[in-house]
N, C-alpha and C positions, 0 to 999 in steps of 0.2 A: 796941966799936969796930973791932974786925976783919973784922965783918960789914957796914960800911957800905958799901963798893965794891961785895958782889953785889948788897945795899939797892937803891943808886943804880942799876943796871942792872935790876934790876925795876922799880923807876918810869920809868926812860926806855930802854924797850927797843929793839930792832931798830938799834941804831948811833946812836940820839939821845944817848945818852950821850956820844958823842965829840963830836958836834956842841957838846955842852954845854963840853967841857973844851976846845974849839979856840976857843969865843967865850963865854967864862965872863958867866954872868949878869948881874954887877954891871956890865960893861962894852957892856952891850947896848942901845939905846934901843928904844923899844916903836913899831912904827907901826899903829896899828887894832887896838889893843889885843892885838897880838903883837910877839914878842919878834924879832928876826935870827933866830935858830936855827930856831925854826918856820916862818917867812917860806923860809930855806934848806930845808927838811924838806918842804913841801909843794909846791915845786918840783922836788926830788928824788922826789916821790911821782908826779906827773904825769908826768916823762920816763922815771921806771922803767913808770910805766902804759903810756904809749906803746910803750917798745919790747917789755912783755912781750905786748901788744896783736898789736904785728906777729909776733913770734914764733910765739908761741899759734897764729892765724889760719893762718900757714903751716902750724903742725902739721897742726892738723886739717882741714885741707882731705882730704888722703890719707886721713883717717881717716875723713871723712864720705864719703868717694867709694866706700870700700868696703864703708862698712857700709851704703849704698844699692844698693850692685850689686844688680840684679836682670835675667832676662829680658824687663822691660818697660823696663830703665830707656834713655837714649840720652845717650850721652855730654856729644856735641855740643849736644843740646836741653838737657842738665840741669846744664852747668856752672854757669850763672850764678846758677840755685837752690842748688844744692847749697854755692858760694860764700859766699850770704847764708847758709846756714844754720851753715858755719864761722866767720864775721865775726860775727854774732851770738851763736856760744858762746862766742869769745873776749872779746868784750865782757863777756858773764856772770860769767866766769870771774874776768878781770882786775877789774871791779866787784867781784865777793865779796871779792879779796883787799886792795883800797883798802880795804875797810870793813874787814878786820881790823889793818890797819899805820896808820887815823887816830886812832884811840886814842894813838897813841904820841905823837903831837905834841902831848899834854897842852893843846890849845884851850881855850876857854873853855868854858865848859859851856851853856852859852844856843846860843852858833854851834855846837857838838859837835851838839848835839839837833838843832838844823835840818838840819845836815849828812848825820849818821846817818840821820833822818829821808826825807832828798831819797836819799839813794842808795839806801835801802831799795824806797823809791818807783820810783826809779829802775829795780833789779834785777826788779822786780814789771813792770813794764813791758817791759823785753826778754826776760825770761821768756815773755812773753804771744809778743812778736814770734819767739822762737825756735817756739812752739809752732805760732803760724800757718804760720811757712816748711814747717816739718815736714811739717804737713797740707798745703799745698800740693803740696809732691812728690808723699803718699800720693796723692791727687787726681788727680795727672797720671799717676802708674802704675797707680791703677785703672781712671780713662779709657781706659787702652790695653789694657788686659785686657777693657773692653765693650767695645770695639772688636773681638775676637776673639768674641764671644760671638752666638748667634743672636738673643737676647731685646735689642730696642733698650729697653726700658724701663728699662735697668742705666742706658745715658747718660744717661735723661733724670731718672733719680733721682740721680745723683754730684750734681749743682750741689747738689739740697736737702741732701743729707746735707752737702754742704761750707759750704753759711750756716749750718747748723744747728751746727757743728764750731765754725764762726768766731764765731758769736752764743755759745754756752759761754765760750769761752774769754775774749772779752772780758768777759763778764758773772762771769766768776770774778775775773779781774783787777781789774774796779773793785770790787765786794766787799771782796779783800784790801785794795785800796788803802784802801779807808773804815776797813776795822778798823784798821790804823795810824796813821789819822788821827782813830782814837779814837772813831768816829762810832757809834753802838748799831744795828750790824746786824741785831740780832735784830729789833728794833722796826720798822726801816726794810723787813722782809722780810715782817714780818706787818702792816706797814700797806701794803706791792704784793700781799699776798695776798687783802687785805680788796679792795682798790681792783682786782685779776684776776677777783675772783668776780663784782662787779657789771658790767666789761666783759662777763666771759661770758655771763655770762644778757644784758644787753643784747646780744650779739652771739651770738645761739644758731645762727643761718646758716653764719656763717664757724666756729664749731666744727662744727658735719656737714660743713661744705666739708674741714675738717682731717682729720676721721675718714673722709670717704669717697675722700681722696686714699692716706689709710695703705690703706684695702682695696683699691682700684685697683692699689697696689704689690705688696701682698701677694698677693693673687688674680689677677692679670695677666688680664685679662677681653681684652685688647691690648695691643697696642705700637705704638711710633711706626712710622708708616707703613701701619697697617692703615686699610681702608675699612670704616666701621662704620655701623649703622644703625640709630637709639633713637628712639624717640615723633616720628617724622616727621622727624626729623632726620638725614641723612645726610651722610659726607665722610672725608676720609681726616684721622686722627690728626697732627698736627705739634706739640704738644706739651703736657705734661701736671704741671700746677702744683699749687702747695699748696690754691689755691681751686678753679682751675677746670680744666676738658680744652679745647683750643683744636682744631678741626675743618675743615676747609679744604675746601667746598661745591664742585661742578662748576663754577661761575661763578670761584673762584678766591677768593670772602669768606671771613673767617675769621668762625666762630661760637663762642661760650666757651658752655659748659656748666658749670655748677655741680658739683662733684665729688660732692654729698650727692644730687643727682637722678642723677646715672650712676648711683650705689651701689647705688640701689635701682631701677632702671630693666631692662628686658628688650634686653639688647643682641646684634643680629646683626653676628658678626663677618664680614663679607666676606673678610678678607686672609687667613685660615688655611684656604680653600676649598682642596682640592687637585686640583680639574675645577671647571669651570664648564658650567654646563649649558643646553644648546638645546632647548629644549621649542613645539613649536607642533603646532596641528591643520590638515590639509590639508585643503579640500574641493574635490571633483572633483565635476563634473557628475552625472546621474542617469540622463543616455544612455549611458555608459561602460561598456562589456559586461563580465562578470565576469573574463574571461579576461585582458582589458585592465587590470582594476584590481586584480588579481593582481601580475601581471607588473611593474606600477609598483610596489607594495609589496616584491617581491622586490627589484628595483633598489635604492632606497632603502635596504636592511639590505646590499644589496654596498656600496653608497658607503661605508657606515658602516664596513664592515669594511677595506676598502682606505683610506679614512684615515687617516694617520701617528698623528695627537693626538687619535685618539677613543676613548674606554675600550670596549672589545671587551666587556667581559662584564657591563653593566649597561646594554644600548640597548634601546629598546622601538617598534617602528615594526610597527604593526596597524592594520587598518580595522575600525575600533570603534564606529560608531554612524551611524543615517541622520538627517541634519538636514532642515533643514526647506528648503534649494534645494542640498544638497548629499548627497554619500556623504564621509565624515571619515575622516581618517588620522591616527594618533596618531603624531607623530614625535618621541623624546625620545632626546638621545645626550650623554654627558658628553666636554667636552674639556679636554687636558691642559695648560692656560696657566696663566699667573702673573699677569698683567697684564690690565686691561680692552679696552688698545688690540689685546691680541693676539687676547681673547675676539671683540671686534668682525671681526676679519681672519678669524677662523676662521670664525666663522656668516656673514659675508659667502662665503666657499666655498663652505660648506654649501647655503646658498642657491641659489648659480650653480646649481649642481650639481642640487640637485630643477627646477630650471625647465628645465637642459637635458635633464635624464633626461625630464621631460613634454614639451619639444616633439618629442623624438626620437619617443617612445613614439604620439605624438598625445593625449596625454591633456591635457582640458581642465579647468580650476580654475575653481569655480563661484562664483558671489554670488549676492546677495539677487534673485529674482525675482517675478514672476508670472506664471503661463499661464493666458489666459483659451480655454475651450473652448467653442466653438459648436456646439451637436448638429446644427444645421440648417440651411442655406442653402437658399435658394429653387434648384431644380430640381438639386443638387448630393445630396439624401437626405441621411440619420442620417448623422454624423460617429462616433455613439459606437460604440466597439470590440465585436465580438462574442466572448465570450469561450464556450471551449468548456468544458461544463460538465458533459458525458459521466459518469457517476460511474468507469465503468471507465474512460477513456482518463485521468481524473483520478488513479485510483489507481496505474495504470500509470507515468506519468511522476515520481510521486510518489518510486517503489520503485526506479524509475531511480536519482533525483537519490540518494537513502540509499545505495544501494550504495556511493556513491564514499566515506562516512563509517565504511565497514567496516573 
């Protein structure tokens, strides 16, 4: 008998025994299956939850700010996101507390089961929302870090990882909710796996594209903004997605190339060039004297050496061949510029410089021509050149010329 008060407190904890003493059961009328003390207890529980949420959310705000402090954080921009994390964490804690206090109200079993199950599902949803908020702030910090790196693919990879994280969180929450609803999750996953296998077999190209996108991100053959040439297609890389890579061509059109083709293709990355090459062949007329031709070649070399952006260690300017209608000079130089427009500007400067030098020296550029020689005109005699074929003279002239090579 002496233990009855203590047993009463255990059966009606958290102050519900005081409510029953204040409102004896035999004097209470029931409404919707609940007695007056239970209705009062529900109202008190709701009020306590609201007060607890207000207090806990205020307490968690500075805690979350301190936990999220980083050199990539921005107080003004991140304030709303951090407050959202604090609010959702407070809701999760308050919901957990309500679950612990709810059994003290001694609600009907059927109502208690539904309420308890509903609270569990609500807590799973809140937990998923909290994880999504944390993932969002992580993505924001990672994006700010990626902006400080030279590799632009990081900025493209982040949205893909962010979407993948969102999908995993949502799928995990759905599976957990299904298990709370006593759905056979194992059988469901097995069915989904079989269906997924059939789908994968029917969509092999899509799977190849996913693998190709992974290879692009790991091998990094190019990055956003690079100009690439691949299989007859060339353009600037503007986006790398799960399925395809988008290139913007010179006419501003967008070409989508499947990632599995990119993974197996030979790619020329024009964007990583340290120098842009200017290579051409200059043909001058056959009547150009050797001394004038040599002066012209030397002048071209001096022009390169005086150019501020030319690579002085790897240029080639040589008279190298006899063409069908010209004496050919090989001209190659590398220019230290970053963009195609700058390359065109410097190529134009060099081209004008070549023309001006040739004009000053009197060098004429050749073009395909045909010359017709008429050996005899009536009254003019034979126009065929007379060659000195005396052996002694030929030998003397040859020795004189070869002396210059010693």
